[in-house]
Residue frames as a rotation matrix with the C-alpha (Angstrom) as fourth column:
UNK 1
0.456 -0.121 0.882 -121.07
-0.642 0.642 0.420 236.46
-0.617 -0.757 0.215 -70.38
UNK 2
-0.055 -0.547 -0.835 -118.46
-0.947 0.295 -0.130 234.16
0.318 0.784 -0.534 -71.79
UNK 3
0.495 0.142 0.857 -118.42
-0.434 0.895 0.103 230.37
-0.753 -0.423 0.505 -71.98
UNK 4
-0.665 -0.741 -0.091 -116.64
-0.588 0.445 0.676 227.52
-0.460 0.503 -0.732 -73.81
UNK 5
-0.222 0.584 -0.781 -118.27
-0.913 0.156 0.377 225.61
0.342 0.797 0.498 -76.59
UNK 6
-0.661 -0.159 -0.734 -117.71
-0.019 0.981 -0.195 222.25
0.751 -0.115 -0.651 -74.98
UNK 7
-0.948 0.314 0.058 -119.66
-0.081 -0.061 -0.995 223.26
-0.309 -0.947 0.083 -71.85
UNK 8
-0.254 0.881 -0.400 -122.69
-0.892 -0.373 -0.254 223.84
-0.373 0.292 0.881 -73.90
UNK 9
0.016 0.219 -0.976 -122.45
-0.763 0.634 0.129 220.61
0.647 0.742 0.177 -76.04
UNK 10
-0.903 -0.374 -0.212 -121.92
-0.142 0.726 -0.673 218.55
0.406 -0.578 -0.708 -72.89
UNK 11
-0.702 0.701 0.127 -125.49
-0.235 -0.059 -0.970 219.33
-0.673 -0.711 0.205 -71.73
UNK 12
0.078 0.851 -0.520 -127.69
-0.877 -0.190 -0.442 219.54
-0.475 0.490 0.731 -74.78
UNK 13
0.468 0.221 0.856 -128.75
0.111 0.946 -0.305 216.50
-0.877 0.237 0.418 -76.86
UNK 14
-0.466 -0.734 0.494 -127.02
0.576 0.173 0.799 215.68
-0.672 0.657 0.342 -80.09
UNK 15
0.231 0.641 0.732 -129.70
0.972 -0.192 -0.138 217.48
0.053 0.743 -0.667 -82.02
UNK 16
0.954 0.296 0.053 -128.69
0.284 -0.944 0.171 220.79
0.101 -0.148 -0.984 -80.55
UNK 17
0.371 -0.897 -0.239 -124.98
0.562 0.012 0.827 220.54
-0.739 -0.441 0.509 -80.35
UNK 18
0.887 -0.022 -0.461 -123.02
-0.295 -0.796 -0.529 223.13
-0.355 0.605 -0.713 -82.26
UNK 19
0.843 -0.457 0.282 -120.40
0.537 0.726 -0.429 222.18
-0.008 0.514 0.858 -84.82
UNK 20
0.651 -0.633 0.418 -117.49
-0.395 -0.753 -0.526 224.21
0.648 0.177 -0.741 -83.57
UNK 21
-0.246 -0.834 -0.494 -114.20
0.124 0.478 -0.869 223.41
0.961 -0.276 -0.014 -81.79
UNK 22
0.365 0.473 -0.801 -114.68
0.777 0.319 0.543 222.44
0.512 -0.821 -0.252 -78.14
UNK 23
-0.256 -0.579 -0.774 -112.37
0.919 -0.394 -0.009 225.24
-0.300 -0.714 0.633 -77.06
UNK 24
-0.368 0.154 0.917 -114.18
0.631 -0.683 0.368 227.95
0.683 0.714 0.154 -78.98
UNK 25
-0.937 0.048 -0.347 -114.97
0.220 -0.690 -0.689 231.18
-0.273 -0.722 0.636 -77.20
UNK 26
-0.266 0.869 0.417 -118.65
0.706 -0.119 0.698 231.99
0.656 0.481 -0.582 -77.01
UNK 27
-0.996 -0.066 -0.057 -120.20
0.087 -0.797 -0.597 235.20
-0.006 -0.600 0.800 -75.73
UNK 28
-0.292 0.954 -0.064 -123.77
0.953 0.296 0.065 235.22
0.081 -0.042 -0.996 -74.50
UNK 29
-0.906 0.075 0.417 -125.73
-0.050 -0.996 0.071 238.43
0.421 0.043 0.906 -75.08
UNK 30
-0.279 0.873 -0.399 -128.57
0.952 0.307 0.005 239.24
0.127 -0.378 -0.917 -72.81
UNK 31
-0.403 0.224 0.887 -130.85
0.037 -0.965 0.261 242.24
0.915 0.138 0.380 -72.22
UNK 32
-0.577 0.196 -0.793 -131.76
0.817 0.165 -0.553 243.57
0.023 -0.967 -0.255 -68.75
UNK 33
0.420 0.869 -0.263 -134.43
0.857 -0.475 -0.200 246.10
-0.298 -0.141 -0.944 -67.59
UNK 34
0.256 -0.213 -0.943 -132.25
-0.011 -0.976 0.218 249.18
-0.967 -0.045 -0.252 -68.03
UNK 35
-0.650 -0.664 0.370 -131.12
0.359 0.161 0.919 248.21
-0.670 0.730 0.133 -71.52
UNK 36
-0.077 0.683 0.726 -134.25
0.994 0.111 0.001 248.96
-0.080 0.722 -0.688 -73.47
UNK 37
0.884 0.466 -0.046 -134.83
0.465 -0.885 -0.024 252.63
-0.052 -0.001 -0.999 -72.61
UNK 38
0.662 -0.637 -0.396 -131.24
-0.215 -0.667 0.713 253.61
-0.718 -0.387 -0.578 -71.89
UNK 39
-0.408 -0.894 0.184 -129.43
-0.155 0.266 0.951 251.67
-0.900 0.359 -0.247 -74.71
UNK 40
-0.388 0.347 0.854 -131.74
0.771 0.630 0.094 250.20
-0.505 0.695 -0.512 -77.25
UNK 41
0.658 0.733 0.170 -133.98
0.711 -0.532 -0.460 253.15
-0.246 0.424 -0.872 -78.12
UNK 42
0.585 -0.430 -0.688 -131.18
-0.281 -0.903 0.326 255.71
-0.761 0.002 -0.649 -78.08
UNK 43
-0.524 -0.804 0.281 -128.95
-0.050 0.359 0.932 253.43
-0.850 0.474 -0.228 -80.27
UNK 44
-0.167 0.506 0.846 -131.93
0.885 0.455 -0.098 252.87
-0.434 0.733 -0.524 -82.73
UNK 45
0.757 0.455 -0.468 -132.44
0.322 -0.884 -0.338 256.62
-0.568 0.105 -0.816 -82.97
UNK 46
0.257 -0.809 -0.528 -128.82
-0.619 -0.558 0.553 257.08
-0.742 0.185 -0.644 -84.10
UNK 47
-0.269 -0.419 0.867 -128.55
0.242 0.842 0.482 253.89
-0.932 0.340 -0.125 -86.30
UNK 48
0.198 0.295 -0.935 -128.31
-0.746 -0.574 -0.339 254.57
-0.636 0.764 0.106 -90.04
UNK 49
-0.019 -0.206 -0.978 -126.96
-0.857 0.507 -0.090 251.30
0.515 0.837 -0.186 -91.44
UNK 50
0.913 0.333 -0.234 -127.11
-0.220 0.888 0.405 247.55
0.342 -0.318 0.884 -90.76
UNK 51
0.410 -0.755 0.511 -124.47
-0.714 0.083 0.695 246.09
-0.568 -0.650 -0.505 -88.55
UNK 52
0.688 -0.250 -0.681 -121.83
-0.456 0.582 -0.673 244.10
0.565 0.774 0.287 -90.33
UNK 53
0.391 -0.628 0.673 -119.46
-0.679 0.297 0.671 241.40
-0.622 -0.719 -0.310 -89.08
UNK 54
-0.290 -0.651 -0.701 -116.90
-0.938 0.340 0.073 239.02
0.191 0.679 -0.709 -90.38
UNK 55
0.698 0.712 -0.075 -118.62
-0.694 0.698 0.176 235.58
0.178 -0.071 0.982 -90.75
UNK 56
0.421 -0.652 -0.630 -115.24
-0.060 0.674 -0.737 233.88
0.905 0.348 0.245 -90.81
UNK 57
-0.670 -0.741 0.039 -114.24
0.012 -0.063 -0.998 234.98
0.742 -0.668 0.050 -87.34
UNK 58
-0.850 0.463 0.252 -117.51
-0.343 -0.122 -0.932 235.30
-0.401 -0.878 0.262 -85.59
UNK 59
-0.697 0.705 -0.129 -120.69
0.312 0.461 0.831 233.31
0.645 0.539 -0.541 -85.93
UNK 60
-0.843 0.436 0.315 -123.79
-0.538 -0.657 -0.528 234.98
-0.023 -0.614 0.789 -84.68
UNK 61
-0.589 0.725 -0.356 -126.84
0.567 0.685 0.457 232.93
0.575 0.067 -0.815 -83.39
UNK 62
-0.630 0.538 0.560 -129.86
-0.590 -0.800 0.106 234.96
0.505 -0.264 0.822 -82.47
UNK 63
-0.789 0.382 0.481 -132.33
-0.321 0.411 -0.853 233.96
-0.524 -0.828 -0.201 -79.98
UNK 64
0.284 0.940 -0.190 -134.97
-0.579 0.010 -0.815 233.70
-0.764 0.342 0.547 -82.75
UNK 65
-0.250 -0.424 -0.871 -132.86
-0.964 0.191 0.184 231.64
0.089 0.885 -0.456 -85.21
UNK 66
0.339 0.556 0.759 -134.36
-0.534 0.778 -0.331 228.26
-0.775 -0.293 0.560 -86.15
UNK 67
-0.827 -0.542 0.148 -133.38
-0.222 0.558 0.800 225.32
-0.516 0.628 -0.582 -88.24
UNK 68
-0.719 0.488 -0.495 -135.60
-0.532 0.073 0.844 223.92
0.448 0.870 0.207 -91.06
UNK 69
-0.483 0.492 -0.724 -137.16
0.516 0.828 0.218 221.48
0.707 -0.268 -0.654 -88.61
UNK 70
0.436 0.653 0.619 -138.26
-0.020 -0.681 0.732 224.45
0.900 -0.331 -0.284 -86.51
UNK 71
0.551 -0.352 -0.757 -135.77
0.834 0.266 0.483 223.59
0.032 -0.898 0.440 -83.68
UNK 72
0.952 -0.275 -0.137 -133.78
-0.241 -0.946 0.218 226.50
-0.190 -0.174 -0.966 -82.31
UNK 73
0.544 -0.822 -0.170 -130.27
-0.108 0.132 -0.985 226.84
0.832 0.554 -0.017 -83.55
UNK 74
-0.653 -0.755 -0.058 -129.17
0.026 0.054 -0.998 227.23
0.757 -0.653 -0.015 -79.94
UNK 75
0.342 0.710 -0.616 -130.84
0.694 0.252 0.675 226.35
0.634 -0.658 -0.406 -76.60
UNK 76
0.044 -0.298 0.954 -130.44
-0.238 -0.930 -0.279 229.95
0.970 -0.215 -0.112 -74.97
UNK 77
0.818 0.389 0.424 -131.34
-0.467 0.018 0.884 228.59
0.336 -0.921 0.196 -71.56
UNK 78
0.790 -0.602 -0.113 -128.38
0.610 0.759 0.228 226.13
-0.052 -0.249 0.967 -71.56
UNK 79
0.027 -0.769 0.639 -126.04
0.629 -0.483 -0.609 228.82
0.777 0.418 0.471 -72.94
UNK 80
0.350 0.106 0.931 -127.20
-0.512 -0.810 0.285 231.22
0.784 -0.577 -0.229 -70.14
UNK 81
0.986 0.145 0.085 -126.52
-0.151 0.533 0.833 228.42
0.075 -0.834 0.547 -67.61
UNK 82
0.551 -0.834 0.022 -123.02
0.834 0.550 -0.033 227.50
0.015 0.037 0.999 -68.70
UNK 83
-0.025 -0.539 0.842 -122.09
0.386 -0.782 -0.490 231.13
0.922 0.313 0.228 -69.04
UNK 84
-0.663 -0.174 -0.728 -123.01
0.748 -0.125 -0.652 231.79
0.022 -0.977 0.213 -65.45
UNK 85
-0.866 0.299 0.402 -125.64
-0.177 -0.933 0.313 234.32
0.469 0.199 0.861 -66.44
UNK 86
0.015 0.972 0.234 -128.73
-0.915 -0.081 0.395 232.50
0.403 -0.220 0.889 -65.19
UNK 87
-0.665 -0.046 0.745 -129.95
-0.465 0.806 -0.366 229.55
-0.584 -0.590 -0.557 -63.35
UNK 88
-0.585 0.378 -0.718 -131.76
-0.657 0.298 0.693 226.76
0.476 0.877 0.074 -65.23
UNK 89
-0.557 0.462 0.690 -134.76
-0.543 0.426 -0.724 225.08
-0.628 -0.778 0.014 -63.62
UNK 90
-0.412 0.368 -0.834 -136.37
-0.710 0.444 0.547 222.01
0.571 0.817 0.079 -65.13
UNK 91
0.573 0.798 0.187 -138.63
-0.758 0.429 0.491 219.26
0.312 -0.423 0.851 -64.12
UNK 92
0.436 -0.523 -0.732 -135.65
0.217 0.851 -0.478 216.84
0.873 0.049 0.485 -63.83
UNK 93
-0.567 -0.562 0.602 -134.55
-0.387 -0.463 -0.798 218.91
0.727 -0.685 0.045 -60.70
UNK 94
0.055 0.714 0.698 -137.63
-0.981 -0.091 0.170 217.53
0.185 -0.694 0.696 -58.87
UNK 95
-0.948 -0.258 0.187 -137.72
-0.301 0.916 -0.265 214.29
-0.103 -0.307 -0.946 -56.83
UNK 96
-0.383 0.887 0.258 -141.54
0.537 0.441 -0.719 214.38
-0.752 -0.137 -0.645 -57.10
UNK 97
-0.998 0.038 0.043 -142.94
0.017 -0.519 0.854 215.41
0.055 0.854 0.518 -60.54
UNK 98
-0.523 0.850 -0.066 -146.47
0.002 -0.076 -0.997 216.72
-0.852 -0.522 0.038 -60.18
UNK 99
-0.090 0.521 -0.849 -147.25
-0.894 -0.418 -0.162 216.75
-0.439 0.744 0.504 -63.90
UNK 100
0.814 0.383 0.437 -148.52
-0.090 0.826 -0.556 214.07
-0.574 0.413 0.707 -66.23
UNK 101
-0.114 -0.941 0.317 -145.65
0.267 0.278 0.923 212.42
-0.957 0.190 0.219 -68.03
UNK 102
-0.012 0.113 0.994 -147.17
1.000 0.008 0.011 213.39
-0.007 0.994 -0.113 -71.46
UNK 103
0.913 0.389 -0.119 -147.24
0.387 -0.921 -0.043 217.05
-0.126 -0.007 -0.992 -70.47
UNK 104
0.118 -0.922 0.370 -144.43
0.825 -0.117 -0.553 219.03
0.553 0.370 0.746 -71.84
UNK 105
0.874 0.083 -0.478 -142.81
0.412 -0.648 0.640 221.30
-0.257 -0.757 -0.601 -69.24
UNK 106
0.550 -0.655 0.518 -140.36
0.280 -0.440 -0.853 223.89
0.787 0.614 -0.059 -70.71
UNK 107
-0.031 -0.648 -0.761 -137.35
0.993 0.070 -0.100 224.83
0.118 -0.758 0.641 -68.54
UNK 108
0.899 0.415 0.141 -137.18
0.375 -0.895 0.243 228.12
0.227 -0.165 -0.960 -66.94
UNK 109
-0.171 -0.984 0.044 -134.14
0.820 -0.167 -0.548 230.48
0.547 -0.057 0.835 -66.85
UNK 110
0.873 0.478 -0.092 -133.87
0.445 -0.706 0.551 233.02
0.199 -0.522 -0.829 -64.11
UNK 111
0.044 -0.887 0.459 -131.30
0.153 -0.448 -0.881 235.77
0.987 0.109 0.116 -63.59
UNK 112
-0.273 -0.198 -0.941 -129.96
0.909 0.267 -0.320 236.06
0.315 -0.943 0.107 -59.98
UNK 113
-0.869 -0.200 -0.452 -130.50
0.371 -0.869 -0.328 239.76
-0.327 -0.452 0.830 -59.91
UNK 114
-0.703 0.631 -0.328 -133.42
-0.704 -0.682 0.199 240.37
-0.098 0.370 0.924 -62.25
UNK 115
-0.260 0.641 0.722 -135.34
-0.218 0.690 -0.691 237.11
-0.941 -0.337 -0.039 -61.98
UNK 116
-0.050 0.283 0.958 -137.40
0.873 0.478 -0.096 236.68
-0.485 0.831 -0.271 -65.21
UNK 117
0.853 0.337 -0.399 -137.05
0.147 -0.888 -0.436 240.32
-0.501 0.314 -0.807 -66.06
UNK 118
-0.226 -0.866 -0.446 -134.34
-0.586 -0.245 0.772 239.69
-0.778 0.436 -0.452 -68.67
UNK 119
0.869 0.470 -0.155 -133.95
-0.330 0.318 -0.889 238.16
-0.368 0.823 0.431 -72.09
UNK 120
-0.125 -0.870 0.476 -131.42
0.411 0.391 0.823 236.09
-0.903 0.299 0.309 -74.10
UNK 121
0.557 0.268 -0.786 -130.59
-0.467 -0.682 -0.563 237.88
-0.687 0.681 -0.254 -77.32
UNK 122
0.880 -0.235 -0.412 -128.02
-0.288 0.424 -0.859 235.67
0.377 0.875 0.305 -78.87
UNK 123
0.675 -0.709 0.203 -124.67
0.239 0.471 0.849 233.94
-0.698 -0.525 0.488 -78.83
UNK 124
0.701 -0.545 -0.461 -121.43
-0.704 -0.423 -0.571 235.14
0.116 0.724 -0.680 -80.56
UNK 125
0.800 -0.418 0.430 -119.06
0.213 0.869 0.447 232.27
-0.560 -0.266 0.785 -81.29
UNK 126
0.565 -0.736 -0.373 -115.47
-0.823 -0.530 -0.202 232.78
-0.049 0.421 -0.906 -82.06
UNK 127
0.997 -0.077 -0.025 -114.08
0.076 0.995 -0.061 229.44
0.029 0.059 0.998 -83.40
UNK 128
0.348 -0.935 0.062 -110.47
0.314 0.054 -0.948 230.80
0.883 0.350 0.312 -83.83
UNK 129
-0.008 -0.390 0.921 -110.25
-0.771 -0.583 -0.254 231.96
0.636 -0.712 -0.296 -80.21
UNK 130
-0.249 -0.156 -0.956 -108.98
0.272 0.936 -0.224 229.41
0.929 -0.316 -0.191 -77.80
UNK 131
0.193 0.453 0.870 -110.98
-0.730 -0.527 0.436 229.57
0.656 -0.719 0.229 -74.56
UNK 132
0.294 0.023 -0.955 -109.53
0.166 0.983 0.075 226.45
0.941 -0.181 0.286 -72.96
UNK 133
-0.730 -0.584 -0.354 -108.20
0.487 -0.083 -0.869 228.32
0.479 -0.807 0.345 -69.97
UNK 134
-0.395 0.629 0.670 -111.57
-0.519 -0.754 0.402 229.95
0.758 -0.189 0.624 -69.24
UNK 135
-0.998 0.050 -0.043 -112.93
0.065 0.592 -0.804 229.05
-0.014 -0.805 -0.594 -65.77
UNK 136
-0.389 0.921 -0.004 -116.56
0.396 0.171 0.902 228.13
0.832 0.349 -0.431 -65.43
UNK 137
-0.975 0.144 0.171 -118.85
-0.221 -0.507 -0.833 230.11
-0.033 -0.850 0.526 -63.13
UNK 138
-0.552 0.829 -0.092 -122.27
0.736 0.536 0.414 229.40
0.393 0.161 -0.905 -62.00
UNK 139
-0.405 0.428 0.808 -125.07
-0.354 -0.888 0.293 231.93
0.843 -0.167 0.511 -61.23
UNK 140
-0.913 0.175 0.369 -126.56
-0.333 0.204 -0.921 231.87
-0.237 -0.963 -0.127 -57.70
UNK 141
-0.627 0.733 -0.262 -129.44
0.347 0.565 0.749 229.53
0.697 0.379 -0.609 -57.66
UNK 142
-0.735 0.342 0.586 -132.23
-0.625 -0.678 -0.387 231.53
0.264 -0.650 0.712 -55.78
UNK 143
0.413 0.905 -0.098 -134.94
-0.816 0.416 0.401 228.83
0.404 -0.086 0.911 -55.99
UNK 144
-0.617 -0.787 0.015 -133.84
-0.719 0.556 -0.417 226.16
0.320 -0.268 -0.909 -53.52
UNK 145
-0.472 0.524 0.709 -137.07
-0.343 0.632 -0.695 224.28
-0.812 -0.571 -0.119 -52.53
UNK 146
-0.874 0.234 0.426 -138.85
0.479 0.566 0.671 221.93
-0.084 0.790 -0.607 -54.78
UNK 147
0.058 0.967 -0.250 -142.14
0.851 -0.179 -0.493 223.82
-0.522 -0.184 -0.833 -53.94
UNK 148
0.139 -0.133 -0.981 -140.61
-0.127 -0.985 0.115 227.06
-0.982 0.109 -0.153 -55.28
UNK 149
-0.849 -0.504 -0.156 -139.43
-0.244 0.113 0.963 225.40
-0.468 0.856 -0.218 -58.51
UNK 150
-0.590 0.718 0.370 -142.77
0.772 0.636 -0.003 223.78
-0.237 0.284 -0.929 -59.02
UNK 151
0.333 0.723 -0.605 -144.52
0.537 -0.673 -0.509 227.12
-0.775 -0.156 -0.613 -58.59
UNK 152
-0.147 -0.417 -0.897 -142.24
-0.447 -0.781 0.436 228.89
-0.883 0.465 -0.072 -61.05
UNK 153
-0.965 -0.209 0.156 -142.37
0.005 0.582 0.813 226.19
-0.260 0.786 -0.561 -63.70
UNK 154
-0.288 0.943 0.164 -146.18
0.876 0.329 -0.352 226.14
-0.386 0.042 -0.921 -63.33
UNK 155
0.394 0.378 -0.838 -146.50
0.139 -0.926 -0.352 229.92
-0.908 0.023 -0.418 -63.82
UNK 156
-0.478 -0.636 -0.606 -143.98
-0.501 -0.369 0.783 229.89
-0.721 0.678 -0.143 -66.78
UNK 157
-0.971 -0.020 0.240 -145.61
0.155 0.713 0.684 227.08
-0.184 0.701 -0.689 -68.62
UNK 158
-0.381 0.913 0.145 -149.35
0.916 0.351 0.197 227.79
0.129 0.208 -0.970 -68.00
UNK 159
0.672 0.673 -0.310 -149.71
0.708 -0.706 0.003 231.31
-0.217 -0.222 -0.951 -66.98
UNK 160
-0.310 -0.939 0.149 -146.84
0.930 -0.267 0.253 233.03
-0.198 0.217 0.956 -68.73
UNK 161
-0.011 0.360 0.933 -149.00
0.702 -0.662 0.264 235.89
0.712 0.658 -0.245 -69.92
UNK 162
0.896 0.430 0.116 -149.37
0.208 -0.634 0.745 237.39
0.393 -0.643 -0.657 -66.42
UNK 163
0.270 -0.922 0.277 -145.61
-0.123 -0.319 -0.940 237.48
0.955 0.219 -0.200 -66.05
UNK 164
0.807 0.105 0.582 -145.77
-0.570 -0.123 0.812 236.28
0.157 -0.987 -0.040 -62.44
UNK 165
0.825 -0.554 -0.110 -142.97
0.565 0.816 0.126 233.78
0.020 -0.167 0.986 -62.95
UNK 166
0.212 -0.765 0.608 -140.64
0.217 -0.570 -0.792 236.76
0.953 0.300 0.045 -63.63
UNK 167
0.051 -0.144 0.988 -141.17
-0.776 -0.628 -0.051 237.47
0.628 -0.765 -0.143 -59.92
UNK 168
0.502 0.118 -0.857 -140.31
0.134 0.968 0.213 234.04
0.854 -0.222 0.470 -58.58
UNK 169
0.116 -0.451 -0.885 -138.22
0.988 -0.037 0.149 235.85
-0.100 -0.892 0.442 -55.99
UNK 170
0.724 0.172 -0.668 -137.58
0.266 -0.963 0.041 239.60
-0.637 -0.208 -0.743 -55.11
UNK 171
0.332 -0.569 0.752 -135.70
0.930 0.063 -0.363 241.32
0.159 0.820 0.550 -57.99
UNK 172
-0.524 -0.675 -0.519 -133.48
0.667 -0.705 0.242 244.48
-0.529 -0.220 0.820 -58.31
UNK 173
-0.466 0.378 -0.800 -135.48
-0.623 -0.782 -0.007 246.03
-0.628 0.496 0.600 -61.29
UNK 174
-0.026 0.659 0.752 -138.23
0.527 0.648 -0.550 245.22
-0.850 0.382 -0.364 -63.66
UNK 175
-0.514 -0.007 0.858 -139.16
0.843 -0.193 0.503 246.22
0.163 0.981 0.105 -67.21
UNK 176
-0.845 0.265 -0.465 -140.37
-0.090 -0.927 -0.365 249.85
-0.528 -0.266 0.807 -67.47
UNK 177
0.077 0.992 0.096 -143.74
-0.087 0.102 -0.991 250.68
-0.993 0.068 0.094 -69.02
UNK 178
0.309 -0.055 -0.950 -142.36
-0.913 -0.297 -0.280 251.23
-0.267 0.953 -0.142 -72.50
UNK 179
-0.748 -0.601 -0.283 -140.53
-0.658 0.728 0.192 247.91
0.091 0.330 -0.940 -72.50
UNK 180
-0.626 0.588 0.512 -143.62
0.057 0.689 -0.723 246.09
-0.778 -0.423 -0.465 -71.21
UNK 181
0.338 0.803 -0.491 -145.71
-0.415 -0.341 -0.844 247.71
-0.845 0.489 0.218 -73.93
UNK 182
-0.157 -0.547 -0.822 -143.17
-0.987 0.073 0.140 246.69
-0.017 0.834 -0.552 -76.64
UNK 183
-0.943 -0.332 0.013 -143.06
-0.332 0.941 -0.065 242.98
0.010 -0.065 -0.998 -75.50
UNK 184
-0.441 0.842 0.312 -146.93
0.242 0.446 -0.862 242.68
-0.864 -0.304 -0.400 -75.12
UNK 185
0.166 0.463 -0.871 -147.39
-0.771 -0.489 -0.407 244.07
-0.614 0.739 0.276 -78.63
UNK 186
0.860 0.174 0.480 -147.94
0.168 0.792 -0.587 241.62
-0.482 0.585 0.652 -81.42
UNK 187
-0.112 -0.979 0.169 -144.56
0.510 0.089 0.855 241.04
-0.853 0.182 0.490 -83.24
UNK 188
-0.180 0.139 0.974 -146.14
0.976 -0.094 0.194 242.16
0.118 0.986 -0.119 -86.55
UNK 189
0.770 0.574 0.279 -147.05
0.508 -0.815 0.277 245.53
0.386 -0.071 -0.920 -84.91
UNK 190
0.483 -0.541 -0.688 -143.78
0.710 -0.218 0.670 246.31
-0.513 -0.812 0.279 -83.19
UNK 191
-0.493 -0.655 0.573 -142.13
0.869 -0.407 0.282 248.08
0.048 0.636 0.770 -86.09
UNK 192
0.048 0.582 0.812 -145.03
0.437 -0.743 0.507 250.63
0.898 0.330 -0.290 -86.13
UNK 193
0.868 0.307 -0.390 -144.73
0.472 -0.266 0.841 251.02
0.155 -0.914 -0.376 -82.39
UNK 194
0.059 -0.947 -0.316 -141.04
0.848 -0.119 0.516 251.72
-0.526 -0.298 0.796 -82.60
UNK 195
-0.512 -0.220 0.830 -141.43
0.707 -0.657 0.261 254.13
0.488 0.721 0.492 -85.58
UNK 196
0.604 0.708 0.366 -144.07
0.358 -0.652 0.669 256.08
0.712 -0.273 -0.647 -83.39
UNK 197
0.730 -0.393 -0.559 -141.62
0.564 -0.114 0.818 256.25
-0.385 -0.912 0.139 -80.46
UNK 198
-0.315 -0.935 0.166 -138.60
0.878 -0.220 0.424 257.29
-0.360 0.279 0.890 -82.71
UNK 199
-0.022 0.394 0.919 -140.82
0.684 -0.664 0.302 260.02
0.729 0.635 -0.255 -84.40
UNK 200
0.905 0.416 0.093 -141.50
0.221 -0.644 0.733 261.49
0.365 -0.642 -0.674 -81.03
UNK 201
0.507 -0.794 -0.335 -137.87
0.607 0.053 0.793 261.22
-0.612 -0.605 0.509 -80.00
UNK 202
-0.453 -0.769 0.452 -136.54
0.863 -0.252 0.437 262.84
-0.222 0.588 0.778 -83.19
UNK 203
-0.422 0.333 -0.843 -139.14
0.072 -0.915 -0.397 265.61
-0.904 -0.228 0.362 -83.22
UNK 204
0.595 0.803 -0.042 -140.84
-0.097 0.020 -0.995 264.44
-0.798 0.596 0.090 -86.38
UNK 205
-0.019 -0.690 -0.724 -137.62
-0.980 -0.129 0.149 263.90
-0.196 0.712 -0.674 -88.53
UNK 206
0.740 0.489 0.462 -138.60
-0.388 0.871 -0.300 260.65
-0.549 0.042 0.835 -90.35
UNK 207
0.529 -0.529 -0.663 -135.51
-0.773 0.021 -0.634 260.34
0.349 0.849 -0.398 -92.67
UNK 208
-0.585 -0.796 0.155 -133.26
-0.761 0.471 -0.446 258.30
0.282 -0.379 -0.881 -90.35
UNK 209
-0.270 0.513 0.815 -136.20
-0.621 0.554 -0.555 256.40
-0.736 -0.656 0.169 -89.03
UNK 210
0.710 0.522 -0.473 -137.16
-0.661 0.261 -0.704 255.29
-0.244 0.812 0.530 -92.59
UNK 211
0.101 -0.843 -0.529 -133.64
-0.825 0.226 -0.517 254.18
0.555 0.489 -0.673 -93.17
UNK 212
-0.740 -0.434 0.513 -133.49
-0.662 0.603 -0.445 251.95
-0.116 -0.670 -0.734 -90.11
UNK 213
0.006 0.844 0.537 -137.03
-0.449 0.482 -0.753 250.53
-0.894 -0.237 0.382 -90.45
UNK 214
0.512 0.196 -0.836 -136.43
-0.855 0.209 -0.474 249.59
0.082 0.958 0.274 -94.07
UNK 215
-0.556 -0.751 -0.357 -133.90
-0.674 0.658 -0.335 247.05
0.487 0.054 -0.872 -92.81
UNK 216
0.467 0.722 -0.509 -136.57
-0.161 0.636 0.755 245.45
0.869 -0.271 0.414 -90.53
UNK 217
-0.388 -0.531 0.753 -136.24
-0.891 0.006 -0.454 244.61
0.237 -0.847 -0.476 -86.93
UNK 218
-0.259 0.278 -0.925 -136.38
0.086 0.961 0.264 241.07
0.962 -0.011 -0.272 -85.76
UNK 219
0.355 0.417 0.837 -138.31
-0.762 -0.390 0.517 240.68
0.542 -0.821 0.179 -82.50
């Protein structure tokens, strides 16, 4: 999904604005349910070296990148919203706020087709590409009532482990069993889990697997 740098900076606070030209092209990378089994695992099996890119022409911001003060380098939910990939639900959408003012309520991003069964993976920024003619698109907003928004935000903020917020409305597809196992596994144990799967996929040939795992995988 593509968007223009200025669209993002117009929404986030000054602390999260990105220092690139307003007309810079930005490409949002997301993962959907079919991606893990049909793309990621087969790619990982064949991967033998770390991906390289030209930092002068492309800036990569991963979903897990943080600044020294622990703030994320990019607010992925806002990036998803301005790119038209997802809807962005927050307490400011409500005319009646049911929570205590001191309670922090994180905003929720939902994909129009997959609901909460997707994830932001990063943003690729191309400062030298002029995207001034790019037309902005918005994702279909499936939650239209305040009651539905409150329910989704409540589940996301306080009961996120049961994943019910992901089904805030009927979806086309969900994570398969392997994907769910991976994301419910502790980050420190995910490399071992992937190694196990890759060994099974490769018939016990560990040479390529060791090469990939030596680079480390960021969850």
